[in-house]
N, C-alpha and C positions, 0 to 999 in steps of 0.2 A: 665569728665573723671573717668572711674569707678576704683576702687581698683587694678583689674587685669590688665588694661593697664598700670596704673602706675608702677606696678611690673615689666611688660614687659620692659617697657621703660628703667626701671634701670638695668636690667638683659642686655640689649643690651649696654648701655654705659659701665657695667663693662666688658664686653666681648672684646669691643673696647679697652679698656684700657690693657687687660690681653694680646690681640693681640699684642699690640704696646711694651709691656713689653719683649715679647717673642723675638721680633726684637733685642732689646738691649742685651739680655742675650745669644743671638745666640742659641736659642732651638725653637723647632717646636712648634706650637701653635695649640691647638684643641679645637674647641667648640662642647661641649658632649650634647648640648639640645636635638637633634633629638634621641638620644639612651639611655642617663643616667638612663631614668627608665627601660627600656627592657633589656639592655644587660646583660647576666649571670655572676654572679659573681666569683670571681676567689679564691677558697677555699684553705686554707693552704700555702700560698705563703707567706704571712706577717701576723704577729698577730694585732690583734685589737689595742694594746697599741702602737705598733710602728707605725701603721696608725696614730693614734693621736698625737703621739708626733712628728712626722716628716713631716706630710702633706703629705703625700704620698699613692697612690691608685693602687693596682695592676688591670691591664688593661685585659693582656694576658699571660698565661702560657706556656712556651716553650714545643713543642711536635714535635719530628721529624723535619721538616723543618721549623716548626713555631720558632718564638724567642720570647722574653720577652718584655714586653712592660708596662711602669707604667706610672700614672698621678701624676705630682707634682704641687705645687705651688710656688709662689715668696718666701715662708717663709720655702721651703723645704730647709735644709742644704747642700748647695753646696758641703762639705765634704763628705756628704754621698752619692751624686751622685757619685763623683769621684770614692770613694770606691766601691760602687756596679759595676760601669762599670769595673773595673779592676778585680774584683772577677768573673764575668761572661765571661769576656775574658779570664782570667787565665782557665777556664774550656771550652773554646771553644766555648762558646754561645754568640748570638748576644741579645743586651739590647739596647731599644730606650727609652726616656724620653720626655713626652708632657706635656706643660705648660697649666694648665687649671685655670678658674677663681675659685674664693674664694667660690662662689655661687655653682659652680659645685662640688667642694671638699666636701661642706655640703651636698649636695644631694647624694652622693657616700657613704660618712661616715654615714650617717642615714640608709642606706640600708645595710653596712655590719653591723653596731652596733645600731640597733634600740633602742630608749628609753624604758626602761620597764614600761609597763602601771601599776599605782599604784593604788589599788582598797582601797578607803577610805571607814569606816564605814558611814552607812546613818544616818543622824541626826534623833534623837528621842526627841519627846516633853515629857517634864518629868512632872509627877502629882505632886499636891501640895504636898511640903515639901519633895521630892523627889530629895535631892541632888547629890545624885550618878549619876545619870543621867546627870545632868548640868556637872559635873566634866567630865565625860565620853566624852561627847561632846565637852567641851573645848580643853581636849586633843587632839581631831581628828581634829578639827580645828587648832590646833598650829601645829599639824603634817603636813597640807597640804601645798605643796610647795607656795612659794611667789606669783608666777603668776596665781596660780591656785584658792586661798582662794577666791577671789570675786565671779568669775563662779560658784565655789562650793556651795556658799552660795545661791545664785540664783537658781541653779538647783535642790537644796533640800528643798528651799521654795516651789518651783512649784511640787515637787513630793509630798511634805506635803499637796498640795492645801492652803498653805498659802495666804493671801491677801495683808499682808503687811510685810515686814522686819524692825525693828527697831533697829538702830545703835546707841548706846549712850555711852557717855564719862562719866565715873565716876573717882574718883579722883586717883585709882590703875589699873584700867583695863578697857576694854570695854565690854559693855552688849550687847548680841544679844538678840533680844526677836521677835518673829514670832505671829502673828494673824492667828490663825486657827480657822475656823467656828464662828468667831465674838468674840474670846475669846484671850486675849494676854498672852503668854507662854514665860517664860525665857528659852532660849536654851543653851547659854553658855556665860561664860565671858572670854575674850581673854586676852593676854598681850598686854600692851599698844603698843608694837613696831608694831603691826598689824594695828595701827589707820592709819600711813602713808601708809601703803600698799593699804587699802581699799579707803582711801580719795583721794589717787593718781589715783586709777582706776575711781572713780567716777568724778574726775575732768576731766579726757581725755576722758570718755564716755558720760556723760551726762552735760559737757560744764558749770560746777560749779567751782568755784574758793575753794581752798582749806584756803585761806586767807581770804575770804571775812569777812566782819564785819555786814553785813546785812543778812537777808533770801534770799533765791536762790530756784529757780525752774529749774529743767531739764530734760531731758527725753532719755532713753535707749530703743533700740530695739534688742531682743536676740534670736536665735534660741536656742530652747531646746529639745533634745532627751528623749523621755519616750516610754517605752517597744517597742523600734524599730522604734518610729515614731516622726517625727519633728512637733513641731509646735511654733509660734512666740509669744514671749511676748511682750507686749507694758509695760514701767516700768517708773512711773513717780516718778521723785526724788525731795524730797524737804528738804532742809538743813536748819540749824539754829544756830548760834554761841551759846554756853553755855561756863560757867565757865572752862570747861577743853578741849574745842575744839568743831569742828563742830559734832552736831548731826544730824543724816539723817534717812529719813524714804523712803522707796522703796515701792511703791503700785504697786502690778502686775496685769495685766490684761491680761487673756488667749486671744489672738487673734484667735477666732475661730467662724466664721459667724456661724457655724451651731448651736450652743450652743445659738444663740439669737433667741429664739424660744419661742412664748407665750405656746406651748404646753409643753414646758419643766418646765413652772413656778409652776406646780402642780394647776393650777385653776381649780373651778368647772365648771360643763357645764354652769350653770348659771351666773358665774363670766366672763366665756370666751365669751359667748352671748353678755352679756351687753356691753363689750370692742369692741367686733366686730361690734355691732350696731352703737355705737358711732363713731369709727375711720372711717367707712366706709362712714359717710357723708363727704360730701366736705367743710365744713365750721363747726367751733365751736373751744372751746378752752378745751384743757384736762390738768389738773393739777396731777403731781405726788408729795405727800407730804410725811414727814417723816425726821429722822436725819440722818447724814453722816453714811455711810456704812448700810443703810436700803435697798439696793439693787434699789434703784430709776432709776439709770441710765441704769441698765440691762433691767428694764422693759420698759424703755422708746425707748431702742435700740431693743427691741423684737417688740414693737409695729411699729417701721418704718422699720423693717425686713418684717413684715406683710404686710405693705404698699408699700413695695418697688417692682414696677411693671414697666414696659417701658411705659406706659402710665400717669405716674404721674413724675412730677419734685419735688425732694425731698432735702432741704436744711436744714444744721444744723448750729447753732452757738454753739461753744462750748468751755470752759476754763477748762481743755484741752481736746483734742480728746481723748478718752480712748480707742475707737474700730473704726477699719475702716472698711466700709462697702462697698462694691463694689455697683457702681451705685448712689451714694448718693454724693452730692456735700457738703463736710463737711469742714467747716470754722472755725479756731482756733481765738478766742478773748482774746488776752493776757491783762487781765486787769490791770496787776502790771505795764504795759508801757502806761497806759493812754486809753487804748480801753475800749468800753462799749457795753452790749447787745443791748441797745437801737438804736445807730447809726448803729451798724451791721444788727440790725433787719431792720431797714429804708431803707439799702442799697439792701439788699437780696429781699425784696418786688418787686422792679424795675424789677426782674429777672423772674416774672411772675412764682412764685412756686406755686405747689399745697399743699403741706405739709411743714410745717417749724418747726423743733425742737428748741427751744431755751434752752441752757444748765440749766439755773437757772434765775428766776425772782428775782432779789435783790433789785430793788429800784422802785420808782412810773414811772419815765419813761418809763423804760422797761415795766413794767405793762399796763400801758395805750397802748403804741405802739401793744403790743402784743394782748391788746383786741381789738383795731382797726382792727388789721390784720385779727383775728377771725370772724368779721362780714363782711368782704370784699372779700369772696370768697377763704379763707385759712383755712386749718385744721392745729391749732397751738399746739404742744405739749411742755410742759416745767415742771421743778421742782420747788418747793416752799417749804420753811421750816416751816413747822406747825406738830404740835403733832397728829393731828386726821384730817378728812375731815370737819368736823363742824368747828373747829379752823382756819381752811384755810380760810373759809368765813369770820369770824373775822379780821383776819389778814390782808386780802387782803382789806377790808374796812377801817381799820386803815392806810393803805398805801396810797390808792387813794380816799378815801371817798365814800359816798353812789353814786353807778354810775349804773343808768338802763341799759347801754349798757354793762357791766359787767354782770348783770344778764340776759341778753338776748344771749352772748356769750358761758357764761361757761356750758359746757354740763355734764362733770363727772370729778370727784376728787376722785382719789385713794390714801389712807394712806395705808402704808405697812412696816412690820418689817421683818426681818430674824429670826428665832428660830432654833436652833440644833436640827438635827433629832435623834431619838433614833436608837440605832443599834441592830442588831438582840439580843444582850443577854440581852435586857430588861425584866425587870419582873413586872407583874401585882399584883396591891393590892387593898385593899377596903379602900375608904377614911374614915376619922373619922367624927363623926356628924358634928363638927364645919364646916369641909371641905364639906361636903354634903349641909350644909344649904348657903355656899357662893356660890357653883355652882348653886344650885337651883334660888337663888337670881339673878345671872347674866343670866341665861338662861331661867326666866320665858317668857320673850316676844318671844322665839324661838319656831316656830311651831313643833308639837310633831313629825310630819311625817318627818321633814328635820331632825331631831336627829335621827330617827330610820332608816332613810335612810342612814345613817353613821355608823349604827350598834351600836348605843348607847341607851340604856335602862334608862330612868329617873328615875325609882325606885329602879336600881340596878347599880350605877356608878362604873366603873374600871378604875382606874388610873395605870399610869407605872412610874417605877424608873430606873435611869441609872445604869448598872452594868459593870464596867469596865472590860475588858476581855483579859489581856495579854497588851505585848509593841505595838501590832498592833491596841489595843482599849483601848488605858488607860484611857478613860472617860466614855465609854460607849455611845458615840455619834458619828455620822458620817455623816457628810454634814449638809447642812442647807435646810430648807424650807420656804415658804414664807406664812406669814399672811397678808391677804388683806382686806381692809376696802374701798368697793365701794359705792360712794354716787351719784347715777344720779338726775340731778338736774329737778326737776318737777316745777309745777307751785306753789304748795305750799313753795318750798324752793325758788322759784325766789322771792315770795314777801317778804321775809325777806330782800333779797339782795337789791331790790329796794328800801327798807325804808318804805313798804306799813304796816308793823306791827311795831308796837311801842315797845320799851323797849325790844330788842330781843338780847340774848346772845348766846354763844357755846351751852349749854345743852339744851335751846330751840330749836335749830336748829336740834341738835343730836335727840331729842326726837321724833321731825315731822318724822325725816328721818328713823327712828326706826319703826315707825307706818306705814310708806309706804314700809317696808320688809328690810332695811338695817340690816345687822349684822355687831356690833362694832369689833374693833380689839381684845377686851377683850373676848367678844362671839366667834370669829373665834378661837383665840387662845386655849381658853377651850375646843372647838370642836374637835381641833388637838389634844390637850391631852388626851382627852377621847377616841379619836381613837385610841392612841398608837403612834402617830407620834412624839411627843416630850413630856416633863415633866410638872407639873403644875409649877413647880421651875423655869424653862426656860420661860415660858409664863410670870411669875411675873418679873423676871429679865429684861425682854426685851420690855413689854407693861406697 
């Protein structure tokens, strides 16, 4: 039963009770549902204060042959009804009173006296050392009404493009921080009395307990209106008990399938061609590697969206499901309650899928099952924790040992990071000699024609610095872009995985891949900095 049906049943029950009450009081009963939103309001007969105080609504004003009609509730003072009857009769006028339900009264009083729309200042992100902005935002949040503060936080985080909201209990206050473009920024310090309100909303909406003594996970979906357009936010909630109360992190996922598109990731033509070539094959294993928050999930979902056609059966196993994709069978795997990816994967392979996405390979059992699936007619996509593409091979071999089947199944490994993009206020500058030497050292294996195709002159490097440009651009960065390292598994790389070559380490694999044309994360990052997309400092911070 949906919420609308529940509300209708409650109203039916209330109207029946009101009708019975009217018979007892000897008053005519009136069911107003058919006209309560359309009938014209009667102005000037009663003031709003009197309507609120006495629970009475004017329905019709006397005019010529017409008479006066008022709507009352069981809370309307009987002395008021008697006095009004007498006053109207003394003037030779007719007056009638009809008993209505409390719900009907609320509808009418909101039409006569609608609540004022309060417009709060938008949350702003403070720059380093800017305590005035934090103080101002704190005052704003403290002024937001109790029932609106939680929704206001989420709406503002979405407006800022934040990926996370951190609600942290300190000794004397609640600290709110938001992660914008990968950087965690202090937003506000709230009074301790707001803790109960925020945790109460989390408890009811996300299904977590404010009194729990263990970590919890929950989920919220919320419609958010931005620039007159509504979109759905998926919000993942994680709470953990601390010394002063439950700390919470809310991860925001914009539920917009149109954004899950390989064309929006800023890939070069060669990168896109390599991905298309691999995922168009009916079998094989594709691994996405990188730390938490590097955009692995978005890239995997974008691949799934590219493969999502009517002639393919696609199944995903996720913990938790971050985006819902039309036409894809998505299965939640709750690892906190004993479920695991390996058992789930074995189950879904019986459903004859063409493509399977495993949220993450965390153990040897899942790894072996995914590898087996990838050589038996399935394309398997998954994420895996490693710092680089070459490190992924070493980590996988540590997990499952030297495995010839792995060597024949793995087709593509992608490592990626997200770096902040420079805004239009950026300023160019010439690097010093030490920086030039560093750039030349990193880029020495990169073909000159590739650098020139990006507008980079190896004899005259230009870098860019971030320049803040006011409250709308306090850091000189706007949004993030992908830095991606793609390793196509060739015969030479397969030889390392099979164990055909002795004494192999991560550096040896990377060196071989670079000879075959792979650009490393560091090289891609520096190219991005020289193109003016980001700064060298940002590349160093992330990579």
